[in-house]
C-alpha positions as CSV (number, residue, x, y, z in Angstrom):
1,M,-11.4,1.3,-14.2
2,I,-10.2,0.3,-10.7
3,L,-9.9,-3.5,-10.2
4,P,-11.6,-5.3,-7.3
5,I,-8.2,-6.3,-6.0
6,E,-7.2,-2.6,-6.0
7,Q,-10.4,-1.8,-4.0
8,T,-9.4,-4.6,-1.5
9,W,-5.9,-3.1,-1.3
10,L,-7.3,0.4,-0.6
11,I,-9.6,-1.0,2.1
12,L,-6.7,-2.8,3.8
13,V,-4.6,0.3,3.8
14,D,-7.6,2.2,5.3
15,L,-8.0,-0.5,7.9
16,L,-4.3,-0.4,8.7
17,T,-4.4,3.4,9.1
18,D,-7.4,3.2,11.3
19,L,-5.9,0.5,13.5
20,K,-2.7,2.5,13.9
21,R,-4.7,5.6,14.9
22,K,-6.4,3.4,17.5
23,G,-2.9,2.6,18.9
24,V,-2.6,-1.0,17.6
25,D,1.1,-2.0,17.1
26,V,0.9,-3.7,13.7
27,P,4.1,-5.4,12.7
28,N,6.2,-3.6,10.1
29,L,6.0,-6.7,7.9
30,V,2.4,-5.8,7.2
31,N,3.5,-2.4,5.8
32,K,6.1,-4.2,3.7
33,D,3.5,-6.7,2.4
34,I,1.0,-3.9,1.6
35,S,3.7,-1.9,-0.3
36,L,4.7,-4.9,-2.3
37,L,1.1,-5.7,-3.1
38,K,0.5,-2.3,-4.7
39,T,3.6,-2.7,-6.8
40,S,2.5,-6.2,-7.8
41,I,-1.0,-5.1,-8.7
42,N,0.5,-2.3,-10.9
43,F,2.8,-4.9,-12.5
44,Y,-0.2,-7.2,-13.2
45,K,-2.3,-4.3,-14.8
46,R,0.4,-3.6,-17.4
47,D,-0.7,-6.8,-19.4
48,T,-3.4,-8.9,-17.7
49,T,-3.2,-11.6,-20.4
50,H,0.5,-12.4,-20.1
51,P,1.2,-15.7,-18.3
52,D,3.7,-14.1,-16.0
53,M,1.1,-11.5,-15.0
54,I,-1.5,-14.2,-14.2
55,K,1.0,-15.9,-11.9
56,E,1.7,-12.5,-10.3
57,L,-2.1,-12.2,-9.6
58,E,-2.2,-15.6,-8.0
59,R,0.7,-14.5,-5.7
60,V,-1.0,-11.2,-4.9
61,N,-4.2,-13.0,-3.9
62,I,-2.3,-15.2,-1.5
63,V,-0.5,-12.2,0.1
64,I,-3.7,-10.1,0.2
65,S,-5.6,-12.9,2.0
66,K,-2.8,-13.2,4.6
67,V,-2.7,-9.4,5.2
68,Q,-6.5,-9.3,5.4
69,D,-6.7,-12.1,7.9
70,E,-4.0,-10.5,10.1
71,L,-5.6,-7.0,10.1
72,L,-9.1,-8.4,10.7
73,T,-7.7,-10.3,13.7
74,Y,-6.5,-6.9,15.1
75,A,-9.9,-5.4,14.2
76,E,-11.6,-8.0,16.4
77,E,-10.2,-6.3,19.5
78,F,-12.5,-3.4,18.9
79,G,-15.7,-5.4,18.8
80,E,-17.7,-7.5,16.4
81,G,-19.4,-4.4,14.9
82,Y,-16.1,-2.8,14.0
83,Q,-14.7,-5.9,12.5
84,N,-17.9,-6.6,10.5
85,S,-18.0,-3.1,9.0
86,W,-14.5,-3.9,7.5
87,I,-15.6,-7.4,6.4
88,D,-18.6,-5.8,4.7
89,K,-16.4,-3.4,2.7
90,L,-14.1,-6.2,1.7
91,R,-17.1,-8.4,0.6
92,R,-18.5,-5.5,-1.5
93,A,-15.1,-5.0,-3.1
94,N,-14.8,-8.7,-3.9
95,H,-18.2,-8.5,-5.7
96,G,-16.9,-5.7,-7.9
97,E,-18.6,-2.8,-6.1
98,E,-16.7,0.5,-6.0
99,V,-16.1,1.2,-2.3
100,Y,-13.5,3.9,-3.0
101,K,-13.6,6.2,-6.1
102,E,-10.9,5.8,-8.7
103,P,-8.2,8.5,-8.3
104,D,-8.2,11.2,-10.9
105,S,-5.5,10.2,-13.3
106,H,-5.1,13.8,-14.5
107,S,-4.1,15.0,-11.1
108,K,-0.7,16.5,-10.5
109,F,-0.6,14.7,-7.2
110,L,0.3,11.0,-6.7
111,S,-2.5,8.8,-7.8
112,G,-3.6,5.9,-5.7
113,A,-2.6,7.4,-2.4
114,P,-4.5,5.5,0.3
115,P,-7.2,7.4,2.2
116,G,-5.8,9.3,5.2
117,F,-2.2,9.0,4.1
118,S,0.2,11.7,3.0
119,S,2.4,11.0,0.0
120,A,5.6,12.1,-1.6
121,K,7.5,11.2,-4.7
122,I,11.3,11.2,-5.0
123,H,13.5,11.1,-8.0
124,L,17.1,9.9,-7.5
125,K,20.0,10.5,-9.9
126,T,21.1,6.9,-9.7
127,P,19.3,3.7,-8.5
128,I,19.8,2.6,-4.9
129,A,19.4,-0.9,-3.4
130,E,15.8,-1.9,-2.8
131,D,16.9,-3.4,0.5
132,R,18.1,0.0,1.7
133,V,14.9,1.7,0.6
134,Q,12.8,-1.0,2.3
135,E,14.8,-0.6,5.5
136,I,14.1,3.1,5.6
137,A,10.4,2.5,4.9
138,E,10.1,-0.1,7.6
139,Y,12.0,2.0,10.2
140,N,9.8,5.0,9.5
141,N,6.5,3.1,9.2
142,I,5.8,4.2,5.6
143,I,4.7,2.3,2.5
144,I,6.9,2.6,-0.6
145,E,6.2,1.9,-4.3
146,F,8.9,1.8,-6.9
147,E,7.7,3.4,-10.1
148,D,11.0,2.8,-11.9
149,D,14.7,2.4,-10.8
150,V,15.0,6.0,-9.7
151,T,11.4,7.1,-8.8
152,I,9.9,6.1,-5.5
153,A,6.5,7.0,-4.1
154,L,6.1,7.2,-0.3
155,Y,2.8,6.9,1.6
156,G,2.2,7.3,5.3
157,D,1.9,9.7,8.1
158,S,3.1,13.2,7.2
159,E,5.7,13.3,10.0
160,N,7.0,9.8,9.1
161,I,7.4,10.8,5.4
162,K,9.4,13.9,6.5
163,V,11.8,11.8,8.5
164,A,12.2,9.3,5.7
165,L,12.9,12.1,3.2
166,R,15.7,13.3,5.4
167,E,17.1,9.8,5.4
168,F,16.9,9.7,1.6
169,A,18.6,13.1,1.2
170,P,22.1,11.8,0.9
171,F,21.1,9.7,-2.1
172,F,19.9,12.8,-4.1
173,N,23.5,13.8,-4.6
174,E,24.9,10.5,-5.6
């Protein structure tokens, strides 16, 4: 089952995508926050009863509220109706309603890819510094998710992912 916080995350990614399509220059820090949120949500889901996981959920809620406020401020530029449609989706998700369907877990493709985003997964021979990966992600305006030390999922515009993959290419041989 998909958690309400995952629904909220999907809605925020969809809103971010729509704002970018409308030409809004959203700071790269928002992409970074959204990427880290997905990783944190997955971390929490591993054991929802563990005290460290509960602390992680508290942190996720703080960051998700910050991102939500920032994106809704940008949405306001396109009128009250536009902004209210996103607020309605977020409200429905917070009440546990399924706004987006849960991804098929048996799919051969990346699960959890945000609506309208392309995705890719890379497997490195050896781990690389998270700072370097985050730098490539920010520069190319993509969202990253670490699955483990050597597996990274990429989400974003197809062309941006292609450019990022070319930047990751030298790490495949290390």
